[in-house]
C-alpha positions in Angstrom: 160.2 -58.8 153.8 157.0 -58.5 155.9 153.9 -60.5 155.7 152.1 -57.5 154.0 154.8 -57.4 151.4 154.5 -61.1 150.7 150.7 -60.9 150.5 150.8 -57.9 148.2 153.3 -59.6 145.9 151.1 -62.8 145.8 148.1 -60.7 144.9 149.9 -58.8 142.2 151.1 -62.2 140.7 147.6 -63.6 140.9 146.2 -60.5 139.1 148.9 -60.8 136.4 148.0 -64.4 135.9 144.3 -63.6 135.6 145.1 -60.8 133.1 147.1 -63.2 131.0 144.2 -65.7 131.0 141.7 -63.0 130.2 143.9 -61.6 127.3 144.2 -65.1 125.8 140.4 -65.6 126.1 139.8 -62.3 124.3 142.3 -63.2 121.6 140.6 -66.5 121.1 137.2 -64.9 121.0 138.3 -62.4 118.4 139.7 -65.1 116.3 136.5 -67.1 116.4 134.4 -63.9 115.6 136.6 -63.1 112.5 136.4 -66.8 111.2 132.8 -66.2 110.0 133.3 -63.2 107.8 133.8 -63.3 104.1 134.4 -60.2 101.9 134.2 -60.0 98.1 135.7 -57.1 96.2 133.7 -56.9 92.9 135.6 -54.8 90.4 134.3 -56.5 87.3 130.9 -55.9 85.7 131.3 -58.9 83.4 128.4 -61.4 83.5 130.5 -64.5 84.1 132.7 -62.9 86.8 129.7 -61.3 88.5 127.9 -64.7 88.5 130.9 -66.3 90.2 131.0 -63.6 92.8 127.4 -63.9 93.7 127.3 -67.7 93.6 130.3 -67.7 96.0 128.5 -65.2 98.2 125.3 -67.4 98.3 127.4 -70.4 99.1 129.3 -68.6 101.8 126.2 -67.2 103.5 124.6 -70.7 103.5 127.7 -72.0 105.2 127.2 -69.4 108.0 129.5 -66.7 106.9 128.6 -63.0 107.2 129.1 -61.9 103.6 129.9 -58.4 102.3 130.2 -57.6 98.6 132.0 -54.3 97.9 131.3 -53.1 94.4 133.7 -50.7 92.7 134.6 -49.5 89.1 132.8 -51.7 86.6 131.2 -53.7 89.4 129.1 -50.7 90.2 127.2 -51.1 86.9 125.7 -54.2 88.4 123.9 -52.1 91.0 122.4 -49.6 88.5 118.6 -49.4 88.2 118.4 -46.3 86.1 120.4 -43.5 84.5 120.0 -39.9 85.5 121.6 -37.3 83.2 120.4 -34.2 85.2 123.3 -32.1 86.7 126.1 -34.1 84.9 129.0 -32.8 82.8 129.4 -33.8 79.2 132.1 -36.3 80.1 129.8 -37.9 82.8 127.0 -38.1 80.3 129.3 -39.8 77.7 130.4 -42.3 80.4 126.8 -43.0 81.4 125.8 -43.7 77.8 128.6 -46.2 77.3 128.1 -48.0 80.6 125.8 -51.1 81.0 122.7 -50.3 83.0 122.2 -53.1 85.6 122.9 -56.9 85.7 120.7 -57.7 82.8 123.0 -55.7 80.4 126.2 -57.3 81.6 128.2 -59.1 78.9 130.7 -62.0 79.0 134.3 -61.3 79.7 135.3 -63.6 76.8 133.5 -64.7 73.7 131.1 -61.8 73.8 131.2 -61.7 70.0 129.2 -58.4 69.5 126.5 -59.7 71.8 125.9 -63.1 70.3 128.1 -65.0 72.8 126.4 -63.4 75.7 122.9 -64.2 74.3 124.0 -67.8 73.7 125.3 -68.1 77.3 122.0 -66.7 78.7 120.1 -69.3 76.7 122.3 -72.0 78.1 121.8 -70.7 81.6 118.0 -70.7 81.1 118.1 -74.2 79.6 120.1 -75.4 82.6 117.8 -73.7 85.1 120.5 -71.3 86.3 119.0 -68.0 87.7 119.7 -64.7 86.0 122.4 -62.4 87.5 119.6 -60.0 88.7 117.8 -62.8 90.4 121.0 -64.0 92.0 121.9 -60.6 93.3 118.4 -60.2 94.8 118.5 -63.7 96.4 121.8 -63.1 98.0 120.5 -59.8 99.4 117.4 -61.6 100.9 119.8 -64.1 102.4 121.7 -61.3 104.1 124.6 -60.4 101.9 125.6 -56.8 102.6 126.2 -54.7 99.4 128.5 -51.7 99.4 128.9 -49.2 96.6 132.2 -47.4 96.4 131.6 -43.7 96.8 134.9 -42.6 95.2 134.3 -44.6 92.1 130.7 -43.3 92.0 132.1 -39.8 91.8 134.6 -40.7 89.0 131.8 -42.3 87.0 129.3 -39.6 87.7 126.9 -42.0 89.4 124.4 -40.8 92.1 122.8 -42.8 94.8 119.5 -42.4 93.0 120.7 -44.4 90.1 121.6 -47.4 92.2 119.4 -50.2 93.7 117.8 -49.4 97.1 118.9 -50.6 100.5 122.6 -50.8 99.9 125.5 -49.3 101.9 128.0 -46.7 100.7 131.6 -46.3 101.7 135.1 -45.6 100.6 138.3 -47.6 100.8 138.4 -47.3 104.6 135.0 -49.1 104.7 136.3 -51.9 102.5 139.5 -52.3 104.5 137.6 -52.5 107.8 135.5 -55.3 106.3 138.7 -57.1 105.1 140.6 -56.8 108.3 137.7 -58.5 110.1 137.3 -61.2 107.5 138.6 -64.8 107.3 138.4 -64.8 103.5 138.7 -61.9 101.0 137.7 -62.8 97.4 138.6 -60.4 94.5 136.7 -60.6 91.2 
């Protein structure tokens, strides 16, 4: 073996060691970056479940997490600001009439009792200085929580972007899964 061969072999070994070190540093960096993401899949439009989701979102963001709330199925109703019947089928119109319109019309998942339980719960919330769901959603947005609306479910329910609150993002299952893959915590409500 010549001196050139030994020198080349040493350089290759040094480069391989440097590549190993860099790969470990990249892996550690990726792990640290993913540790501060928190994703919430909100499928429920129930008042109590939505309160939990947004209280957790507010807590997570104040702890330094980047928080995403992905709303699908009944959770989409919490993002509604109005109902538009123009250019909808009879089935879509029926669905729109039966759906709650926004967070103020959300009802309890249990003990709703034809609306009396929900009204009683809201009185207790007010008495104990708990913000309304609508205010909680807006507060979390101001704190930096990213809200997504599921486009596939919007299609099923006949919802348009014009019916939902402004300044939210839209995406399908791929969008949600990309958020989850990069998250330390995924919370499903």
